[in-house]
C-alpha positions in Angstrom: 22.8 -12.4 26.5 22.7 -10.7 23.1 19.3 -9.6 21.9 18.3 -8.9 18.3 16.1 -5.9 18.8 15.4 -4.8 15.3 16.3 -5.1 11.6 16.6 -2.7 8.7 16.7 -3.3 5.0 17.8 -0.5 2.7 19.3 0.2 -0.7 23.0 0.9 -1.1 23.4 2.5 -4.6 26.5 4.7 -5.1 24.1 7.4 -6.3 23.1 7.8 -2.6 26.7 8.5 -1.7 27.1 10.9 -4.6 24.0 12.9 -3.6 25.1 13.0 0.0 28.7 14.0 -0.7 27.7 16.7 -3.1 25.0 18.1 -0.9 22.1 17.3 -3.1 19.9 15.9 -0.4 17.5 18.8 -0.4 17.1 18.9 -4.2 13.7 17.8 -5.5 14.6 14.4 -7.0 16.6 13.3 -3.9 14.6 14.9 -1.0 12.1 12.1 -0.6 14.8 9.5 -0.3 16.9 11.4 2.2 13.8 12.4 4.2 13.0 8.7 4.5 16.6 7.9 5.6 16.3 10.7 8.2 13.2 9.0 9.6 15.0 5.6 9.6 17.9 7.2 11.5 15.5 8.5 14.2 13.7 5.1 14.3 17.1 3.3 14.7 18.0 5.7 17.6 14.8 4.6 19.3 16.0 1.0 19.3 19.0 2.0 21.4 21.5 -0.4 19.7 24.8 -1.3 21.2 26.1 -2.7 17.9 25.0 -2.9 14.2 25.6 -6.0 12.1 25.6 -4.9 8.5 25.1 -7.5 5.7 26.1 -6.2 2.3 28.1 -7.2 -0.8 31.6 -6.1 -1.8 32.1 -4.5 -5.2 35.7 -5.8 -6.1 37.2 -3.6 -3.4 37.9 -6.1 -0.6 37.8 -9.2 -2.7 38.7 -10.0 -6.3 37.6 -12.5 -9.0 40.5 -14.9 -8.3 39.2 -15.8 -4.9 35.8 -14.6 -3.7 34.4 -16.0 -0.5 30.8 -16.9 -0.3 30.1 -15.5 3.2 32.4 -13.4 5.3 32.4 -11.6 8.7 34.8 -8.9 9.8 36.4 -9.5 13.1 38.6 -6.4 13.3 38.6 -3.5 15.8 38.2 -0.9 13.1 37.6 -0.6 9.3 39.0 1.6 6.6 37.2 3.4 3.7 37.7 2.0 0.2 38.9 4.2 -2.7 36.5 3.2 -5.5 38.3 5.2 -8.1 37.6 8.8 -7.1 39.4 8.9 -3.7 38.4 7.9 -0.2 35.3 9.5 1.1 35.8 11.9 3.9 35.1 9.7 6.9 37.3 8.5 9.7 38.0 4.8 10.3 34.8 3.0 11.4 34.8 1.4 14.9 34.2 -2.4 15.1 33.3 -4.7 18.0 36.1 -7.3 17.9 35.1 -9.4 20.9 31.5 -9.8 19.7 32.5 -10.4 16.1 34.9 -13.1 17.1 32.2 -14.7 19.2 29.8 -14.6 16.2 32.3 -16.1 13.8 33.2 -18.9 16.2 29.7 -19.8 17.1 28.5 -19.8 13.5 31.3 -22.2 12.5 30.5 -24.4 15.5 26.9 -24.3 14.3 27.9 -25.8 11.0 28.0 -22.5 9.0 31.5 -22.2 7.6 32.4 -18.6 6.7 35.6 -16.5 6.2 36.7 -14.4 9.2 38.4 -11.3 7.8 40.9 -9.6 10.2 41.0 -6.6 7.9 38.2 -5.3 5.7 37.9 -2.2 3.5 34.3 -1.0 3.3 32.9 0.2 0.0 29.6 1.8 -1.1 27.7 -1.4 -0.3 28.3 -0.3 3.3 29.0 3.4 2.9 26.1 4.5 0.9 23.4 4.0 3.6 25.4 3.7 6.9 26.5 7.4 7.3 22.7 8.2 7.1 21.7 5.6 9.6 24.7 5.6 12.0 25.7 9.2 12.0 29.2 10.0 13.2 29.7 6.2 13.8 28.3 6.4 17.3 27.4 2.7 17.2 30.2 0.1 16.5 29.6 -2.1 13.6 30.3 -5.7 12.4 30.4 -6.1 8.6 29.3 -9.3 6.9 29.3 -9.9 3.1 27.4 -12.2 0.8 28.8 -13.0 -2.7 26.4 -11.8 -5.4 29.2 -11.2 -8.0 31.3 -14.3 -8.8 29.7 -17.7 -9.5 28.9 -20.0 -7.9 26.5 -17.8 -5.9 24.7 -18.9 -2.8 21.0 -19.7 -3.1 18.4 -17.4 -1.4 17.6 -20.4 0.9 21.2 -20.6 2.0 21.2 -16.8 2.6 18.1 -17.3 4.8 20.1 -20.0 6.7 22.9 -17.5 7.2 20.5 -15.1 8.9 19.0 -17.8 11.1 22.5 -18.9 12.2 23.5 -15.4 12.9 20.4 -14.8 15.0 21.3 -17.9 17.1 24.9 -16.7 17.5 23.8 -13.3 18.7 21.6 -14.8 21.5 24.5 -17.0 22.7 26.7 -14.1 23.6 27.1 -13.8 27.4 27.0 -10.0 27.6 23.8 -7.9 27.4 24.0 -6.3 24.0 21.2 -4.7 21.9 21.8 -5.7 18.3 20.3 -4.4 15.1 20.8 -6.3 11.9 21.0 -4.3 8.7 20.7 -5.8 5.2 21.7 -3.5 2.3 21.4 -3.8 -1.5 19.0 -3.6 -4.4 16.2 -3.2 -5.1 15.6 -3.6 -8.8 18.3 -2.4 -11.1 20.1 -3.4 -14.3 23.4 -1.9 -15.1 24.4 -3.9 -18.2 23.0 -5.0 -21.5 20.0 -3.8 -23.5 17.8 -3.5 -20.4 20.3 -1.0 -18.8 18.5 1.4 -16.5 15.2 -0.6 -16.3 13.4 -0.4 -12.9 10.7 -2.9 -12.0 8.5 -1.2 -9.4 5.8 -3.9 -9.4 8.3 -6.6 -8.4 10.0 -4.3 -5.9 6.6 -3.7 -4.1 5.9 -7.4 -4.2 9.3 -8.2 -2.7 8.7 -5.7 0.1 5.3 -7.2 0.8 6.6 -10.7 0.9 9.4 -9.6 3.3 6.8 -8.3 5.6 4.0 -10.8 5.3 5.6 -14.1 4.2 9.4 -13.8 4.3 10.2 -17.5 4.2 8.4 -17.7 0.8 11.3 -15.7 -0.7 13.5 -18.8 -0.2 11.5 -20.6 -2.9 12.9 -18.2 -5.5 16.3 -18.7 -7.2 18.9 -16.1 -7.9 17.9 -16.5 -11.6 14.3 -15.7 -10.6 15.4 -12.5 -8.8 17.5 -11.5 -11.8 14.6 -12.0 -14.2 12.1 -10.2 -12.0 14.2 -7.2 -10.9 17.3 -7.1 -13.2 20.6 -8.9 -12.9 21.9 -6.7 -10.1 18.7 -6.9 -8.0 20.0 -10.2 -6.6 21.5 -8.1 -3.8 18.1 -8.5 -2.1 19.4 -11.7 -0.5 21.0 -9.4 2.0 17.6 -8.2 3.1 16.5 -11.8 3.3 19.4 -12.8 5.6 18.5 -9.8 7.8 14.9 -10.8 8.1 15.9 -14.4 8.9 18.0 -13.2 11.8 14.9 -11.7 13.4 12.2 -13.6 15.2 9.3 -14.4 12.8 7.1 -12.3 15.2 9.0 -9.1 14.3 6.7 -6.3 13.2 7.3 -3.9 10.3 7.2 -0.3 11.5 9.0 1.5 8.7 8.4 1.2 5.0 9.4 3.4 2.0 9.7 2.8 -1.7 10.9 5.3 -4.3 11.7 4.4 -8.0 14.0 7.0 -9.4 16.7 7.0 -12.0 18.4 3.7 -12.5 16.9 1.8 -9.6 14.2 1.2 -7.0 15.2 2.6 -3.6 13.7 1.1 -0.5 13.9 1.1 3.3 12.1 -1.2 5.8 12.4 -1.4 9.6 11.3 -4.3 11.8 11.0 -4.2 15.5 11.9 -7.5 17.1 10.9 -6.8 20.7 
């Protein structure tokens, strides 16, 4: 059967990709973050994953405002790199796990959780900012999943928790022995529009990380409006961390934690061992 062996939450800002592509990772402002990602990569290798399920949000690259699905899962055998306005990043196509993805999609629908199954997905910085750091050279196949945090109506944090729970059950129903790591990307606090542009909320970021570790289900009592008020409009991406945590057993132990407020946002990484 499939086994959820670990989970990772991490930020996915395009600034991460910019620093990586322009070889700024050793420069003083960026070095703490990339050192933390290197530790996360080593920790992930220790979990010996057979597949990574990556929950993120699209940024008008795969989907558009005329029809934006609430939840999606990619069921393709490989995935291409998005051109977000400055050309495709220099990566090969990313290997998927079609058979497992199709099983997950079918089982989740059977379990009452209707979601869109995408036969073709173009991956943007929501996926590509952190994943080259965690899954170097794409040695582990991936299954992408998205949550709509862009076009109303948005799902509630409670519904995103239910997505994670349903995903966890679907993983364990797979007949083959697979070690699965769930990754949730997005956030933490950031505001990219309006008079509060560039504001970071470290106090809330730290509280969110504490709740995710110690009382994760409490996060379902917040609304999307609460998250926007506490961490900025674009911090609602943290629902992807919530879905990741819900897919793990409640007994999962936090083994990796990093927080770094810099520039326009609060960057964070957390790792949970489920075994």
